[in-house]
KOLTORSE-296666 format. One record per residue: residue in three letters; chain; z, x, y of N, C-alpha, C in turn. Coordinates in nm, 3 decimals, decimal comma. Example, Ala and Ser with C-alpha at 12.3 -4.5 7.8 and 13.67 -1.06 7.14 Angstrom:
2
[rec 'Ala'; 'A'; [0,780; 1,319; -0,569]; [0,780; 1,230; -0,450]; [0,780; 1,320; -0,330]];
[rec 'Ser'; 'A'; [0,708; 1,285; -0,225]; [0,714; 1,367; -0,106]; [0,787; 1,290; 0,003]];
% end
This chain:
65
[rec 'Met'; 'A'; [4,001; 18,577; 11,846]; [3,949; 18,522; 11,964]; [3,824; 18,470; 11,970]];
[rec 'Ala'; 'A'; [3,778; 18,421; 11,842]; [3,615; 18,355; 11,832]; [3,646; 18,220; 11,781]];
[rec 'Leu'; 'A'; [3,764; 18,154; 11,784]; [3,765; 18,013; 11,742]; [3,693; 17,924; 11,829]];
[rec 'Gly'; 'A'; [3,681; 17,943; 11,988]; [3,623; 17,879; 12,082]; [3,481; 17,863; 12,065]];
[rec 'Glu'; 'A'; [3,429; 17,965; 11,970]; [3,284; 17,976; 11,950]; [3,229; 17,890; 11,853]];
[rec 'Ile'; 'A'; [3,325; 17,840; 11,764]; [3,292; 17,756; 11,651]; [3,285; 17,592; 11,698]];
[rec 'Pro'; 'A'; [3,177; 17,539; 11,664]; [3,155; 17,399; 11,694]; [3,289; 17,304; 11,644]];
[rec 'Glu'; 'A'; [3,318; 17,232; 11,742]; [3,427; 17,118; 11,709]; [3,428; 17,042; 11,574]];
[rec 'Asp'; 'A'; [3,298; 17,016; 11,538]; [3,288; 16,932; 11,416]; [3,327; 17,034; 11,277]];
[rec 'Val'; 'A'; [3,317; 17,161; 11,304]; [3,365; 17,241; 11,181]; [3,506; 17,251; 11,165]];
[rec 'Lys'; 'A'; [3,547; 17,222; 11,055]; [3,690; 17,222; 11,014]; [3,738; 17,356; 10,975]];
[rec 'Ile'; 'A'; [3,744; 17,445; 11,064]; [3,765; 17,586; 11,038]; [3,873; 17,641; 10,941]];
[rec 'Phe'; 'A'; [3,990; 17,576; 10,989]; [4,105; 17,605; 10,937]; [4,098; 17,547; 10,789]];
[rec 'Ala'; 'A'; [4,054; 17,432; 10,762]; [4,033; 17,392; 10,612]; [3,944; 17,485; 10,525]];
[rec 'Val'; 'A'; [3,825; 17,542; 10,582]; [3,764; 17,638; 10,527]; [3,845; 17,775; 10,491]];
[rec 'Leu'; 'A'; [3,909; 17,824; 10,606]; [3,972; 17,937; 10,586]; [4,096; 17,932; 10,484]];
[rec 'Ala'; 'A'; [4,155; 17,819; 10,478]; [4,256; 17,769; 10,385]; [4,223; 17,788; 10,246]];
[rec 'Thr'; 'A'; [4,096; 17,741; 10,207]; [4,047; 17,765; 10,094]; [3,999; 17,910; 10,038]];
[rec 'Ala'; 'A'; [3,956; 17,994; 10,146]; [3,932; 18,120; 10,129]; [4,065; 18,220; 10,106]];
[rec 'Leu'; 'A'; [4,188; 18,198; 10,146]; [4,287; 18,243; 10,138]; [4,337; 18,263; 9,992]];
[rec 'Arg'; 'A'; [4,377; 18,370; 9,948]; [4,455; 18,384; 9,807]; [4,590; 18,311; 9,834]];
[rec 'Pro'; 'A'; [4,634; 18,272; 9,710]; [4,785; 18,214; 9,729]; [4,875; 18,307; 9,775]];
[rec 'Gly'; 'A'; [4,958; 18,256; 9,864]; [5,042; 18,360; 9,960]; [4,967; 18,458; 10,056]];
[rec 'Gly'; 'A'; [4,830; 18,425; 10,074]; [4,765; 18,494; 10,180]; [4,804; 18,457; 10,316]];
[rec 'Arg'; 'A'; [4,770; 18,544; 10,411]; [4,797; 18,521; 10,553]; [4,686; 18,529; 10,634]];
[rec 'Leu'; 'A'; [4,682; 18,444; 10,736]; [4,561; 18,430; 10,842]; [4,645; 18,468; 10,980]];
[rec 'Leu'; 'A'; [4,565; 18,556; 11,036]; [4,637; 18,584; 11,179]; [4,517; 18,537; 11,291]];
[rec 'Val'; 'A'; [4,584; 18,464; 11,371]; [4,502; 18,398; 11,479]; [4,540; 18,449; 11,612]];
[rec 'Ala'; 'A'; [4,456; 18,516; 11,691]; [4,494; 18,570; 11,839]; [4,393; 18,513; 11,928]];
[rec 'Glu'; 'A'; [4,454; 18,480; 12,033]; [4,376; 18,431; 12,151]; [4,438; 18,484; 12,296]];
[rec 'Ser'; 'A'; [4,369; 18,500; 12,384]; [4,401; 18,544; 12,516]; [4,315; 18,473; 12,612]];
[rec 'Ile'; 'A'; [4,391; 18,430; 12,710]; [4,341; 18,333; 12,836]; [4,218; 18,401; 12,914]];
[rec 'Phe'; 'A'; [4,212; 18,525; 12,881]; [4,086; 18,593; 12,950]; [3,957; 18,594; 12,865]];
[rec 'Asp'; 'A'; [3,967; 18,504; 12,754]; [3,863; 18,465; 12,686]; [3,786; 18,346; 12,747]];
[rec 'Pro'; 'A'; [3,673; 18,332; 12,768]; [3,605; 18,201; 12,835]; [3,625; 18,081; 12,740]];
[rec 'His'; 'A'; [3,654; 18,103; 12,615]; [3,652; 17,995; 12,511]; [3,772; 17,992; 12,464]];
[rec 'Tyr'; 'A'; [3,885; 18,017; 12,548]; [4,028; 18,023; 12,487]; [4,073; 17,899; 12,412]];
[rec 'Val'; 'A'; [4,142; 17,908; 12,324]; [4,187; 17,785; 12,235]; [4,347; 17,788; 12,259]];
[rec 'Arg'; 'A'; [4,395; 17,672; 12,298]; [4,539; 17,665; 12,324]; [4,607; 17,675; 12,178]];
[rec 'Arg'; 'A'; [4,740; 17,723; 12,209]; [4,826; 17,739; 12,096]; [4,846; 17,603; 12,015]];
[rec 'Glu'; 'A'; [4,886; 17,494; 12,083]; [4,903; 17,375; 12,044]; [4,780; 17,329; 11,948]];
[rec 'Lys'; 'A'; [4,684; 17,345; 11,992]; [4,542; 17,310; 11,920]; [4,547; 17,380; 11,803]];
[rec 'Val'; 'A'; [4,570; 17,505; 11,790]; [4,545; 17,581; 11,670]; [4,674; 17,562; 11,577]];
[rec 'Arg'; 'A'; [4,775; 17,527; 11,630]; [4,890; 17,485; 11,548]; [4,875; 17,357; 11,474]];
[rec 'Ser'; 'A'; [4,822; 17,258; 11,558]; [4,785; 17,122; 11,481]; [4,676; 17,135; 11,382]];
[rec 'Gln'; 'A'; [4,565; 17,195; 11,433]; [4,457; 17,190; 11,331]; [4,484; 17,285; 11,210]];
[rec 'Ala'; 'A'; [4,544; 17,381; 11,219]; [4,595; 17,463; 11,090]; [4,695; 17,376; 11,012]];
[rec 'Ala'; 'A'; [4,792; 17,319; 11,068]; [4,878; 17,236; 11,010]; [4,807; 17,118; 10,906]];
[rec 'Ala'; 'A'; [4,693; 17,063; 10,987]; [4,615; 16,958; 10,924]; [4,545; 17,009; 10,791]];
[rec 'Ala'; 'A'; [4,535; 17,138; 10,794]; [4,467; 17,204; 10,683]; [4,553; 17,266; 10,584]];
[rec 'Gly'; 'A'; [4,704; 17,220; 10,604]; [4,801; 17,291; 10,502]; [4,858; 17,400; 10,526]];
[rec 'Leu'; 'A'; [4,796; 17,487; 10,631]; [4,853; 17,621; 10,676]; [5,000; 17,606; 10,755]];
[rec 'Val'; 'A'; [5,081; 17,691; 10,711]; [5,204; 17,671; 10,785]; [5,248; 17,811; 10,875]];
[rec 'Glu'; 'A'; [5,281; 17,787; 10,996]; [5,306; 17,884; 11,092]; [5,432; 17,971; 11,033]];
[rec 'Gln'; 'A'; [5,432; 18,093; 11,025]; [5,517; 18,166; 10,980]; [5,582; 18,272; 11,112]];
[rec 'Ser'; 'A'; [5,508; 18,286; 11,201]; [5,559; 18,369; 11,309]; [5,470; 18,347; 11,423]];
[rec 'Leu'; 'A'; [5,505; 18,371; 11,556]; [5,464; 18,367; 11,687]; [5,492; 18,477; 11,769]];
[rec 'Glu'; 'A'; [5,400; 18,541; 11,806]; [5,444; 18,646; 11,918]; [5,330; 18,625; 12,041]];
[rec 'Gly'; 'A'; [5,383; 18,638; 12,157]; [5,303; 18,623; 12,270]; [5,361; 18,569; 12,399]];
[rec 'Asn'; 'A'; [5,281; 18,533; 12,489]; [5,349; 18,492; 12,623]; [5,260; 18,375; 12,696]];
[rec 'Gly'; 'A'; [5,250; 18,363; 12,811]; [5,155; 18,278; 12,874]; [5,022; 18,323; 12,895]];
[rec 'Val'; 'A'; [4,984; 18,452; 12,849]; [4,874; 18,514; 12,875]; [4,787; 18,527; 12,746]];
[rec 'Ala'; 'A'; [4,861; 18,566; 12,612]; [4,796; 18,558; 12,499]; [4,906; 18,543; 12,392]];
[rec 'Tyr'; 'A'; [4,854; 18,515; 12,269]; [4,951; 18,496; 12,160]; [4,874; 18,526; 12,043]];
[rec 'Met'; 'A'; [4,947; 18,567; 11,932]; [4,923; 18,568; 11,794]; [5,002; 18,537; 11,684]];
% end
């Protein structure tokens, strides 16, 4: 729940992708109660652009991970 705190021009998922070990996993969690909430579609597209592949999704209209 910190993605909204990172400036837009920082390509955080590209940085995180290089920091992960081969086969490593990244967990992203967001809640609409966070004033800097990042929509799931935006996270999905930015992560995919960095070469990360979504493996699962849990959540509802209030929060996801």
